[in-house]
N, C-alpha and C positions, 0 to 999 in steps of 0.2 A: 504493500500500500504506500510505501514511502518513495517508490520509484515512479517518476513521471515519464521518462523516455528510456527505452532499453534498446541499445544499438548492438547488433551483431555484424561484424565485418568478416568478409570472405576474400582473402587475397586472390587476385586475378579474376574475380567474378563481380563483386560489388558488396552491398550491405543490405540488411533488413532492419527496419526501424519499427519498434512496437510502441505505440502511444497508449499509455495506461491511465485509466480513470476518466470519468465523464467531464471533470473539470478541465481536461486538456484537449477535449474534442475540437475546440475552436482553432487550435494550431494546425489541424490536419490539412485543411484545404490550402493554407498558405505553404506548408511544407511540400505538399504534392505539386503545387503550381511551380515553385522554384526548382524542384528536383525532377520533375516529370521528364524533362528532356534527357537528363542523364540516365534516368530509369529506362526509357525506351531506347537508349543507345545500345542496349543489349541486342545483339543479333540472334537469329535462331540458333546458331552454333553455340553462342554463349549460354543461351537459355537451356540448351540440351546438356551442356556441361554442368550447369547448376542443378538440373533435374537428376543427373547421375550422381552428383555430390550428395544431394538430399536422400537419394536411394542407397547411399553407401557404396557406390561403384566408382572405380577410378576414372578420371577424365584425362584426355590426352593433353600433352603440353606441346607448345610450339617452340622450336629450338633455333629457328633461323631469323629471329627478330632483328638482330643487329644488321645483318646483310640486307634484309628487306627495308629497314629504315634508311640505310645508306642509299639504296636504289630509289626510294621514294623522294628523298631530299635532292638527289641528283636530277630526277625527273622534274621536280618543282622548280629548281633553279634554271633548268633548261627551258621550261615552259614560260617562266616569268622573266627570264633574262636578268636574274639577280645572282649575286655572289654570297649573300648573307645566309645564315643558317635558316632553315625552315622549321617552324614549330608545328607539331602535330597534336591535335586534341581529339577527345572522344566524340565531339559533335561541333557543328558550326557555332552554336551558342556558347559552348564551353570555351571555344577559342575567343569569341567576342568578349566573354566575361573576363578572361585572363588579360586580354588587351586593355580593357577599361581599368581593371584593378592595377595592372602593371603601370599604366600611365598615371593613375592617381597616386600610386606609390612614388613615382618619379617626381610628380608635382609637389608632393608634401616634402620631399627631400630638397629639391632645387628651388622651390618657390614657397617656403613656409609662410603660412598666414594668409596667402592669397586665395581668393575664390577660384573654384574650378568649374568651368562651364562645359557640359556635354551637349553639343549641338547636334540635334537629330531630327530627321524629317518626321512629322507627326503621323504620316500614313505609310512609313516604310514597314518592312516585314515585322509582323506583330511581336515576335519573340525578341527581336533586337530592341524595338521600342519599349516594350514592357520591362525588359531586363535593365536597360539604361535608367529608366525611371525608378526602378526598385533600388538600384545602387545609389542614386541621388537621394532618395528618400531616407536612406540609412546613414547618410553622412552630412553633417551640418554645413560644411563649406562647399558641397557639390550641388549644383543646380542643373536643370534641363532648360535648354533654349530651343524653341521650335525652329526648324529650317524648312519652309515651304518649298517644294521642288517640282511638284507634278501639276499637270493640267495648265491652268492660267498662270502658274508661278514659274519663274525662271530661276534655276539653281544658282546661276552666276550672280544675279542681282541679290538673291536671298543671302548667299554666302558673304558677299561684300557688305551688305547691310548689317548682318549679324556680327561679323568680325569687327566692324566699326564700333558697334555697341559694346562688345566684350572688351575691346581695347580701351575704350573710355573708362571702363570699370577696373582696368589694370588686372584683369582675371586671366586664367590659363585656359585657352580654348582647345577643345578636342572635338573634331567634326566627324560624324559618322554619316556616310552617304553611299547609296547604291548607284553604280553605273554599269549597265543601263538600270533605270529605275524599275521598281516592281510595284504594280503590275503593268504600268503604261509604257514600259520599254523605251524610255526617253534617254537620249544622250545629250548632255549640255555641250555648248561650245567649249572645247577643252582648252584652247589657247586662252580664252577669256577667264575660264575657271582657274587655270594656273596663275594668271595675272592677279586675280582676286585673292587667291590664297597666299601669294608671295609678296603682296603689297606691304610696304613698311607703314606701320600705323603708330599713332601717338596716344598716350593715356590722357586723361583729363588734365593732368599736371604738366603735360608736354614732354613726358619721358617716352623712351622707345617701348612699345608694347611687346608682349611675349608673342612670338610667332606660333601659328597653330600647328597641331599634328593632324594630318588628314587620315582618317581611318576609312579605307575604301572596301566596301563589300562588292566584289566583282564576280559573284557566284554565277550571274547570267552569262558573263563572257570571261572565263578564267584564262583564255588564250591570249588576251590583249596584254602587251608588255608595257603597262603603265610605269613600272618601276625600274626598267632597264636604264643603263647609263645615259642613253639617248632618248629615253621615254619622256612622255609629255609631263610627268610629275617628278622628274628627277631632281628638280631644284627645290622641292618642298618636302619637309619631313612627312613621309607617307608610309603607312603600314597597310598592306593589302591582305584581306582574308577571304577564304572561300569555304563554302559548305561542301565537304567532300562527299556528302550523300548525293550530290547532283552529278555533274559530269566526271569528276575525278574517279569515282568508284562505279559510275553507271547505275547508282541506286542500290548497290550491294552492301553498303554500310553507312554509318552516320558520321564518320570522322570529319574533321575540319583541319585547315592549315592556314598559317600566315607567314608572310615574308615582309622584309623591309627594304627600302632603298638605302643607298649609302648614307644619306642624311639622317636616317632614323635607325640605322643599324644598332646603335648603342642602346636603344630602348628594348631590344629583344630579351636581354638578360632579365630585366624586371618582369616582362610578360611571362617568360619561362618559369620564373620563381613562383608566380601565382598559379600557373598551370600545374606545377608539381605540388604546391601547397594544397590545392583542392583535389589532388589525385585525378585530374581530368585529362591526362595524356591519352593519346590513342592507344587502344589495346593491341596486343600482338596480332590478333586476327584482322583488325582493321588495317594495320600496317601491311599485312600480307595481301589483303585485297587491293589496297592502293598500289602496291608494287606490281600487281598483275594488270591493273586497269589503266594506270596513268600513261604508260607509253603509247597507248592507242587513243588518248583523249582528243588530241587536236584533229585527228582524222574523223573521229565520231562527231565532233562539233561541226566540221565542214559538211559531212553527209546529212546531219540532222537539219542544218540550215537550209540546204538545198531542198529537202522535203517540205520544210516550213514555208519557204518562199513560194513553192508550187501550190501549196494548200491556200496560202493567203491570196495569191493571184486568182485561184479558182473562186474563192469566196467573194472577192471584189467583183468578179464577173457575174456570178449568180445572184448576189445580194448587194447591189451597189449602194443601197441606202444604209448599210451597216457601217459603223465607224470602226476601223481596225487600227490598233496601236501596234506598230512594228517598225523596225529600223528601215531607213531609206537605202536605196542601192548605193548612194554616196557613202553612207556610214559603213555599209558592208564592205566596200572597197578599202576602208580604213582599218578593217579587221573586226568590226563589231558584227558578229554573225550569230546572234542568239537563235535558239529554236523554240522560243516562246512568244506568243502574241496574245493580246487581249481584244475581245470582241464586244463592241457596244451595239447591240441589236436595235434595229428600228422599232419604234413603239408608236402607240396611238392612245388617245384619250382626251377628255376635255380639260382636265386639270393636271397639274404637275404630279399630284398624288396618283391619279389614275394612270398616267403615262409610266410612272416609276413602277407601280404594281404590275402593269401589263408586261413591262420589260423583264421584271424579275421572274414572272411566270414563263416567259419565252426562254429565258436563260435555262431554267429548269427543264423545260420541254426538250430543248436541244441536247442537253447533257444526258437526259434520260434516254433519248433516242439513240445516241451514240453508244452508251454503255450497255443498252439492252440488245441492240442489233449487231454490235461488234464486241461481244463480251470477252473474247480472247485477247483483244488489243486495247480497246478503249476502257478506261476506268476513272472513277472519281478519286482523284489523288492530287495533293498539293505539291508534289515533288516535280522534278525537272532533271533533264540530262539522263533519263533512263535508257537502258540498252535497247528496249523494244517497246512498241505500242504508242499510244497517245493518251495523255492525261488531261483531265478537265477539272476545273474548280471555279468557285466564286470566291475571290479574295476576301470579300467582306465577311464571309462566314467560315473562313479557314485561316489563312495566314495572317489576316488582320483581326483575329479574334479579340485581341486586347486593345485594339486601336479605338480611339473615340469615334462614336457613331457618325459624326459629321465628316470625318476624314476617310470613311470606308468606301470601297469601290465595289458596287453591285454590278459587275460585268463578268463575262466568262473569260477565264484565262486558259489558254490551250498550250500544252507542252508536247512537241512533236519529237520523235526519236529518229535515229538513222535507219531503223528497221521496222517498217509497218506496211500494211496494205493500203497505200494512199488512195488507190482508185476506189476501194470500198468506202473509205471515209468520205470521199467526194460524193459518191452515190447516196449515202445516208444524209449528207448535208443537203443535197439537192432535193431529196424527199422532204426534209424539214422545211425548206423554202417553199415548196409546192403546197405544204399544209398551212402555211401562214398567209 
């Protein structure tokens, strides 16, 4: 009766937490919310090992981890055009958490007493948004500053405006942004963004302001070499991270990784410290999967983009009234070749409420048709970069689950793979158009 929480740890597998007593029930949802991503970071193979352990049977060990890790880091350096160490985490959010905590650690050491501002788009991936806000809520000198980037908002203008504000307060700015953005797949003017990030600013007292660290989520386009010596962001302290559950592993595991350019390389040791502190490093199995999948990633990205462009062109021809958010051919020539697009279907109604309700029903009708008529390939899933098939989701009810209602996107997001029956997907989409 005197024990509130009973924690059992299992090396190489995870932990089990028992919450004891009705008085502690209120903690459960908060604990589950914060830890659920690490909990689901267990792959089927990990779960099988845990079941064997519970049954008292021996589980297999992986002995080639160091070689696999060296292979993964070499692949990441080659893909990103960087020479820094690459850090591997159990999932994308674990990576992002270690980045934020590592940078806060750095700020407390280098800029004691100064406010820390985490600048984050209010409608970016819900886990990133929620996690940054939870970190800020737990620390007195850390605050969130919204960075409007999508739709009618321009990332460059927003960045310039927010950094001016933070500079006047003589605070430490850390900016998190996705390029391309999710779910509207927008890429800002990168030259102007670089200029806005590298601009010398003054505090309200006329002193030189602290330069920002740009934390780039490039999960949609992990092949773009932003951080290379001749990369567009080489002059700004930049850390790039990617959810390895997407293209790096082809959806086979939940790992994540980050790299830094030369300007930010010294920050990696702090990030690594927090990754180890939370025991959130990638598991041996995750490293093995990445070692298998990373060498083919860039080719898979190219093949998936080709399919996506063909599907987008078909939709534009068969349903010209739909608004499609996808990269232009000009951006594709610059190397931005995502295989995800979002679809704003045409709607009708006398009021805004009626039009919105009709569009939401139409979204659901399209997705239901796809997953019921192509069950072996199309499925309701928030992921991206999968090896096969086509994934459909509504960001507002999936990846933006913790985002403020006003910032949610009730549109269909489609993720196309390098391997699918594209002609069958076109046929079902044409059937959908004929029904509306």
